[in-house]
N, C-alpha and C positions, 0 to 999 in steps of 0.2 A: 777361640780356643777361651777358656774359663777364665777368674781369676783364680780359683782353687788351681785350673789345670797347669797355670800357669807356673803357678807358688809352689805347685806336687811336683813340677821341673826345675823347679830351683833350687830343692832340696833334694832331692836327688843326684843332683852335679854337685851340691857343696859342703850336704853333713854327713855326715857316719849317722848310723843307726840308733836311732833316740831310746837306750833301755827299757827309760822310766814309763814313757807315755803309755803304752797298751801291753797289760802285763796281764797274763791270763792267771785263773783261780788254781791253776797248777802249777804255775811259773812262782807265787808269791809266798815269799818265805814268810813264817809267823811274826817275825820282829818290823815286817815291811808296815809301812803308816796307809792308810787308807783311806779315800775319803768318795763317799757320795756324792754325785749333785746333779743335776739336771738333764746333763748331758752324759752320764754316765759315770764310770771310777777312775779316779786318780788312784797310783801308787805310786808312793814312794820309796825306795829300798833306802833309803838315808836321809836325815833331814836335811834342807836345803840350805844353802849361803849366796851366792848367788840369784838375786830374784829380781825381778822386772812388775814393777805393778801397774797390770791396766786397769785397774779400778781405780775412778777420777778420786776413792778419798783411801785407796789402801796405804798408800804411803804412811797415813798416819800409826798403823797397827804395825807398821813394818820398824818405825821408826822409835817406837814405845819399846819396843823388845832387843831393841840395839842390833837392829837390820837396818844399814841404809840401801836403801834401793837403787840398779844397776839404773835405770831407766825411771820418767812418772808419768804418768797420764794428764798432760794441759788440761785441764776445766776452765778455770775463768780467773782474774786476777792478775796481774802482773808480780807475782812473788817470782822467787829466787828459786830457780827450778823446781817450780810448783808445790815450795814447801812453804807452807803459811808461819807465822809467828808463832805459834804454839806449839811447831814442830821445828824450828831451827835450829834450837841449840841441841838439836839429838842430830843431826845433819854430821856437827864435824867438819872434816874435812873431804865429803864424800860432791859429789858432783854428777848427780845423775842428769841422764840423758833425756830430752822433752823431748813428749810422743805428742804431737798435738792432732787433732782433726781426727781422720781415720786412722787405725792402728798398722804402723807400718813393720810389715812381717822381718823386711829383711835388715832395719835397723834391730827389732826384737833376735834376729837369728846371730846379726855379728856380734851383741853382747855375749852371747853362750849363757845365758843362764843353765841353772838346774831348775826354775824353776817359775813360774808366769802365776800371779794372781790373776785372775779375770772375772772375780768374784767384783759385783757392780759396776765391773766395763761397759755391759749391754752388748759384748761379742754377738756372733749370731753363731749358730753348729754348727757351720762350713768354715769361720775364723778358728772357733775353736777344737777343730780336726787339723788343721793348716799349722796351726801353733802349737799343737802335741806334738807334732814333727820335730821340733827343737826344743822342746822341752814339757814334762808334766804341767798342767792346767789346772789349777783350781778354779771353780763354781761356787756358784753358791746351790746349798742343800734342795735337795725335791723340795718340789711346793713354796718354795721362797722367789720373791719374786725379783727381777733382773738390779731392783735396786731397794729393796725390803731388808737386806741381812741385818741385825741388831748389831750395834758395835760391840758389844759381848761377844757374843757367838762368833762374829769374825772374826776378835781378838784370840777367841779359841781354840779356833780354827789354824789360824796364821800360826800360833804358838806351837802348836805340833808340827806342823809342815817346816819349822825352820828349828823343831827341837829346842824350844824352847816353852814349852804348858807348863810349868811352875811358873814362870817369870810373870807367864800369858793370865795366870792366875791371878796371883797376886797386882798386878796392873787393873784388873777388872775389878778386884777387891778392893782398892784405894779408890778409884771412883764413885762405886756404891757406895762409900764409906762418908764421903763425901756430900753425895748428892742426901743421906741419910742424918749427917748433923745441921745441914739445913734445913731438911723437914723438921729435925726435931727443934732450931730457932725457929719456925713459924708452924707451931701447929693450928693456927687458926687457918693458914692456907688449905688443908685437907678438905677436900670436897668442892673449894672453890669453882671458880672458871677461867679458864683463860684458854686463845685463843694465835696464832701466830697466823699473821694474813699478809697479802699481797695484792699491788696493784701494780701489773706490769701489760703494757702496752695496751691498756683502757679494759684489762679485765682484771678483774678483781676475786678472789678467792682464799682458800684456808687451807692449809695445812691440816691432815687427821691423819687419822687411823696408827700405823705403823711409823709413821714416817721420822727422818729423826727431830725434825723440828719439832713436831708434836710429841713423841717421847722425851721432849727437853722437860716439856711443859710434864707431861703425867710423874717423871722422876721426880718434880717437884710437890706432889698429892692433888696438881690444880687436871681439872677435867675441863674438855672440850661442851661449849654449849647443848641443850636437849638440840636447838635447828641446825648446826652442825654433824649431829651426828644422824641426822634425816636425811643429809644432805646426798646425793647420790655422789658415789668416787669414781675421779677419773686416773684413770693410769698406777689406781692403787694409793695413791700419797696426795690427792689435791681435789678439794669440790671448787667447781666454779659459783657466782655467785652473782642470781640475777641483775642490771645494774640499777632497778628498781627495787630491788628489796636488799638492803645489808644488815639485816636485824640480826641474824644469824652469829655476827659478829659484836654483838652486844655481851659481852663478857667482864667479869670482875676485875682484868687487865687484858687487855689488845696489845698488843705488839705487831709493829708495821716493819714488815722485813725489805729491804732496798737495796740495790744496788750500788748504792750511791748514800753517801750523808746527806744529803738532799732529797727531800723525800716532794719536791715539786706535785708530780703525780697524785700521789695521795694527800698533799693540803688541796686539790683545786678537788677534790669527789665531793659534790654538792651533798649526799646524801650520810655521809662520813657524822656532818654536822648532827643530826636528828637522833646519831647516837647517844644513849646516855654514857656510855665509857667514854665517849670526848668532852660532853659537858659536864662530867664530874672529872674530870682530868687524869684518867685510869689508862691514858696512852702510852706506850713506849716505843721509841723509834730507834730500829735494830740500823747502822749504820751499815757500809760496805764491810767493814769487819767482823762485827758481831750476825751478821747475814750468811760471810761464809762460815763461821765459826759454829754457826747452828745448822746450816745446810750438812758440810763434814760432818756434825752428830757422833762424832769419832771419841775412841777411849782416850784423847790428849785437847779435841778441843769442846770436850762437856765440861769439864773442869773449869776451864778458860774461860766460857761463857760464863759458868756461873760466877766465879770471880768477879764478873765483870757487871751482869744485869739482875745479880741478886737487888743490889739494893734500891735499881731501877723499880724492879718488879714491886720492893716492898713502900716504897712511896707514893706508887699509882698505886694501891691499895688498904690505904690508912685509914680507908675511910672520912678524909679529912677532903674536899676537892682543891680548898686552897694549897695545898702540901704541891709545892712545885715538883716537877719530874724531869732534871736537868738535859735527857736526849729528848724527849717532847719539846719544849722550851727550844731546845738548839736547832731541831727539822722545823722549826712553825707549828707543831700539831696542836700547841697548848690551848686552850680556848680563850 
């Protein structure tokens, strides 16, 4: 018996029919909330209030809208209830259930949600269909990759689903205003190049395209290098580099992401020392917290990241190779 058959049997014996997950055109009322997505369409007859967040970062959008999730998908880092510092003040007294690894249908069902956010979760169509027997499931719109939905579109979608569309627009406008103000402070950044790079497990690469780490930079008026633009994209959001050629990373500012505050793997890269970005002191080290904030790329984490990295980027790009960049010095990256 397949997992799907087993779970269908579980729901048949334990749950009442779900009135939300499958609603035909004839059944849908004029005031229903309808969401077209990669697996079909989800219809809500009323805004949701009990929400399970299966997306690896979607708890942020919910918290920004005043909705504490019943459950949060554990991704990485040892954070209380899976919520990072930029979201913790909004958690209040809530204590979301943590879901680690594979999605537990039993846990989700036991929480009795009226909405499951599956955007950015990577769940399969089979998992979607099983979860839809519990509650309506939100997925990314047609044409979007599993992890490629922009933070503003995601915030607006969730805002509609929980009946807080106006607040969602307000939150999006606030973040866009923060970045517009930063661009106005640094008009010389417009058109200059910047890369968020990694070196994990012996593989070096750059985040590109619609990836959250790349869009953080474009929100500041910065652009990837031409060589990075020419690289082949893997899974839609990053490009691997040949260990024999790191020249695509030679940007006006090079931000190294790491899962810890120490970056010995980056420091030890022999060809890194051939980059002008290194020799001219234009590297920034994003330790665990900043790497997480850039990776989330959410309505909450973006302004948090900007507040802490703006000065570092400005120091790296001031045109004076002798200007110290504190994060680079602390990580041992400075020439």
